[in-house]
DRENGURO-782815 format. One line per 4 residues: number of its first residue (from 0); their letters; for each residue x, y, z negated of N, C-alpha, C. Coordinates in nm, 2 decimals, always signed. Atoms other than C-alpha are relative to their C-alpha. Layout:
BEGIN
NUM = A = X Y Z X Y Z X Y Z ~ ... .
// end
This chain:
BEGIN
0 = STTN = +0.11 +0.00 -0.09 +8.04 -7.49 +2.30 -0.13 -0.04 -0.08 ~ +0.12 +0.03 +0.08 +7.75 -7.46 +2.06 -0.13 +0.00 +0.08 ~ +0.12 +0.00 -0.08 +7.50 -7.39 +2.34 -0.04 -0.13 +0.05 ~ +0.03 +0.14 -0.05 +7.53 -7.74 +2.48 -0.06 -0.08 -0.11 .
4 = QQAK = +0.05 +0.08 +0.11 +7.47 -7.89 +2.14 -0.14 +0.04 -0.04 ~ +0.14 -0.04 +0.03 +7.16 -7.68 +2.08 -0.09 -0.05 +0.10 ~ +0.09 +0.04 -0.10 +7.02 -7.77 +2.41 -0.04 -0.15 -0.01 ~ +0.02 +0.14 +0.01 +7.05 -8.14 +2.33 -0.08 -0.04 -0.13 .
8 = MPPK = +0.07 +0.03 +0.13 +6.90 -8.12 +1.98 -0.15 +0.00 +0.03 ~ +0.14 +0.00 -0.02 +6.54 -8.22 +1.97 -0.07 +0.12 -0.06 ~ +0.07 -0.11 +0.06 +6.29 -7.94 +1.91 -0.06 -0.03 -0.13 ~ +0.06 +0.02 +0.14 +6.17 -7.89 +1.55 -0.14 -0.05 +0.01 .
12 = AAPA = +0.14 +0.04 -0.01 +5.81 -7.91 +1.65 -0.02 -0.06 +0.14 ~ +0.02 +0.07 -0.13 +5.70 -8.15 +1.92 -0.08 +0.09 +0.10 ~ +0.07 -0.09 -0.09 +5.59 -7.96 +2.23 -0.14 -0.05 +0.02 ~ +0.14 +0.03 -0.02 +5.22 -7.94 +2.31 -0.03 -0.05 +0.14 .
16 = HPKY = +0.02 +0.05 -0.13 +5.27 -8.09 +2.65 +0.09 -0.13 +0.02 ~ -0.08 +0.12 -0.02 +5.40 -8.42 +2.80 +0.14 +0.04 +0.06 ~ -0.13 -0.02 -0.06 +5.76 -8.46 +2.94 -0.01 +0.07 +0.13 ~ +0.00 -0.06 -0.13 +5.84 -8.24 +3.24 -0.01 -0.10 +0.11 .
20 = EDMV = +0.00 +0.10 -0.10 +5.91 -8.55 +3.44 -0.15 -0.05 +0.03 ~ +0.14 +0.05 -0.02 +5.55 -8.68 +3.38 -0.09 +0.11 +0.05 ~ +0.09 -0.11 -0.05 +5.39 -8.33 +3.44 +0.03 +0.02 +0.15 ~ -0.03 -0.03 -0.14 +5.58 -8.28 +3.77 -0.05 -0.12 +0.08 .
24 = KAAI = +0.06 +0.11 -0.07 +5.48 -8.63 +3.88 -0.15 +0.01 +0.02 ~ +0.14 -0.02 +0.00 +5.12 -8.56 +3.80 -0.03 +0.11 +0.10 ~ +0.03 -0.12 -0.09 +5.14 -8.22 +3.99 +0.02 -0.05 +0.14 ~ -0.03 +0.03 -0.14 +5.30 -8.37 +4.30 -0.11 -0.10 +0.05 .
28 = LALK = +0.11 +0.10 -0.04 +5.04 -8.66 +4.31 -0.13 +0.08 +0.02 ~ +0.13 -0.07 -0.01 +4.75 -8.42 +4.25 +0.00 +0.10 +0.13 ~ +0.00 -0.09 -0.11 +4.87 -8.17 +4.52 +0.00 -0.07 +0.13 ~ +0.00 +0.09 -0.12 +4.91 -8.45 +4.78 +0.05 +0.07 +0.12 .
32 = DRNG = -0.05 -0.06 -0.12 +5.12 -8.24 +5.01 +0.09 -0.10 +0.07 ~ -0.08 +0.10 -0.08 +5.26 -8.45 +5.29 +0.15 +0.02 +0.00 ~ -0.14 -0.03 -0.01 +5.58 -8.27 +5.31 +0.07 +0.04 -0.14 ~ -0.05 -0.03 +0.14 +5.63 -8.24 +4.93 -0.06 +0.13 -0.05 .
36 = SSVP = +0.06 -0.11 +0.07 +5.52 -7.98 +4.68 +0.10 +0.11 -0.03 ~ -0.10 -0.11 +0.03 +5.68 -7.63 +4.65 +0.00 +0.03 -0.15 ~ -0.01 -0.03 +0.14 +5.80 -7.50 +4.32 -0.12 +0.09 -0.05 ~ +0.11 -0.08 +0.05 +5.53 -7.23 +4.30 -0.13 -0.08 -0.01 .
40 = AIAK = +0.12 +0.08 +0.01 +5.26 -7.49 +4.37 +0.01 -0.09 -0.13 ~ -0.02 +0.08 +0.12 +5.40 -7.72 +4.10 -0.02 +0.08 -0.13 ~ +0.01 -0.09 +0.12 +5.43 -7.43 +3.85 -0.14 +0.04 -0.02 ~ +0.14 -0.04 +0.02 +5.07 -7.32 +3.92 -0.08 -0.11 -0.05 .
44 = YLGS = +0.08 +0.12 +0.05 +4.94 -7.67 +3.87 +0.03 -0.02 -0.15 ~ -0.04 +0.02 +0.14 +5.14 -7.71 +3.54 -0.06 +0.11 -0.09 ~ +0.06 -0.11 +0.08 +5.03 -7.36 +3.42 -0.14 -0.02 -0.03 ~ +0.14 +0.01 +0.02 +4.67 -7.44 +3.47 -0.05 -0.13 -0.07 .
48 = NFKL = +0.04 +0.13 +0.06 +4.67 -7.80 +3.34 +0.07 -0.04 -0.13 ~ -0.07 +0.03 +0.12 +4.91 -7.80 +3.05 +0.03 +0.13 -0.08 ~ -0.03 -0.11 +0.09 +4.98 -7.58 +2.75 +0.15 +0.02 -0.01 ~ -0.15 -0.02 -0.01 +5.33 -7.44 +2.82 +0.05 +0.13 -0.05 .
52 = PGNF = -0.06 -0.13 +0.05 +5.56 -7.17 +2.68 +0.01 +0.10 +0.12 ~ +0.00 -0.11 -0.10 +5.58 -6.84 +2.87 +0.12 -0.02 +0.09 ~ -0.12 +0.01 -0.09 +5.93 -6.93 +3.00 +0.01 -0.13 +0.07 ~ +0.00 +0.14 -0.05 +5.83 -7.27 +3.14 +0.05 +0.00 +0.14 .
56 = KKIL = -0.05 +0.01 -0.14 +5.92 -7.17 +3.50 +0.15 -0.01 +0.01 ~ -0.14 +0.02 +0.00 +6.28 -7.14 +3.41 +0.04 -0.14 -0.04 ~ -0.02 +0.14 +0.04 +6.27 -7.47 +3.23 -0.03 -0.10 +0.11 ~ +0.05 +0.08 -0.11 +6.08 -7.62 +3.52 +0.11 -0.01 +0.11 .
60 = STQL = -0.10 +0.01 -0.11 +6.35 -7.53 +3.78 +0.12 -0.08 -0.05 ~ -0.11 +0.09 +0.06 +6.62 -7.69 +3.55 -0.04 -0.14 +0.01 ~ +0.05 +0.14 +0.00 +6.41 -8.00 +3.51 -0.01 -0.06 +0.14 ~ +0.00 +0.04 -0.14 +6.35 -8.02 +3.89 +0.13 -0.04 +0.05 .
64 = KNLV = -0.14 +0.03 -0.04 +6.72 -8.01 +3.95 +0.05 -0.13 -0.06 ~ -0.04 +0.12 +0.07 +6.78 -8.28 +3.69 -0.07 -0.12 +0.06 ~ +0.07 +0.11 -0.06 +6.51 -8.50 +3.84 +0.05 -0.04 +0.14 ~ -0.06 +0.02 -0.13 +6.66 -8.46 +4.18 +0.14 -0.08 -0.01 .
68 = KSGK = -0.13 +0.06 +0.03 +7.01 -8.55 +4.04 -0.02 -0.15 -0.03 ~ +0.02 +0.13 +0.05 +6.87 -8.86 +3.88 -0.08 -0.09 +0.10 ~ +0.07 +0.08 -0.10 +6.69 -8.97 +4.20 -0.15 -0.02 -0.02 ~ +0.15 +0.02 +0.02 +6.34 -8.94 +4.06 -0.08 +0.09 +0.09 .
72 = LLKV = +0.06 -0.08 -0.10 +6.26 -8.66 +4.30 +0.09 +0.02 +0.12 ~ -0.08 -0.03 -0.12 +6.36 -8.59 +4.65 -0.03 +0.15 +0.04 ~ +0.02 -0.14 -0.04 +6.42 -8.23 +4.76 -0.01 +0.00 +0.15 ~ +0.01 -0.02 -0.14 +6.29 -8.16 +5.11 -0.02 +0.14 +0.03 .
76 = KASY = +0.00 -0.14 -0.02 +6.37 -7.81 +5.22 -0.02 +0.07 -0.13 ~ +0.02 -0.07 +0.13 +6.21 -7.60 +4.95 -0.11 -0.07 -0.08 ~ +0.11 +0.07 +0.07 +5.97 -7.87 +4.83 +0.06 -0.13 -0.06 ~ -0.04 +0.12 +0.07 +5.99 -8.18 +4.61 -0.10 -0.11 +0.03 .
80 = KLGE = +0.08 +0.12 -0.02 +5.86 -8.53 +4.68 +0.04 -0.10 -0.11 ~ -0.03 +0.10 +0.10 +5.85 -8.83 +4.44 +0.11 -0.09 +0.06 ~ -0.10 +0.09 -0.04 +6.16 -9.04 +4.46 -0.05 -0.14 -0.03 ~ +0.05 +0.14 +0.03 +6.14 -9.42 +4.44 -0.02 -0.03 -0.14 .
84 = ALKK = +0.01 +0.03 +0.15 +6.19 -9.43 +4.06 -0.14 +0.05 -0.05 ~ +0.12 -0.05 +0.05 +5.87 -9.22 +4.01 -0.13 -0.05 +0.07 ~ +0.12 +0.05 -0.07 +5.65 -9.39 +4.27 -0.06 -0.12 -0.06 ~ +0.05 +0.12 +0.06 +5.61 -9.70 +4.06 -0.10 +0.04 -0.11 .
// end
């Protein structure tokens, strides 16, 4: 399973953007949607505020799932809200 090992290896060049966790938190806070922020809204915010690779939407959806699993985000229908861990 070489693909798993490659995914965990740090990138050779540091990305030109903060961690997805930090960017998503900033997006959700900036969008201030009472019922949570949708994926397109988060993606649009990230796209206009950070220098991201062309495939960032695919990475974003994976990151959102991981943040939900870790309890840092709450998924409400098709939107995301900050979990307790990121509210601090």
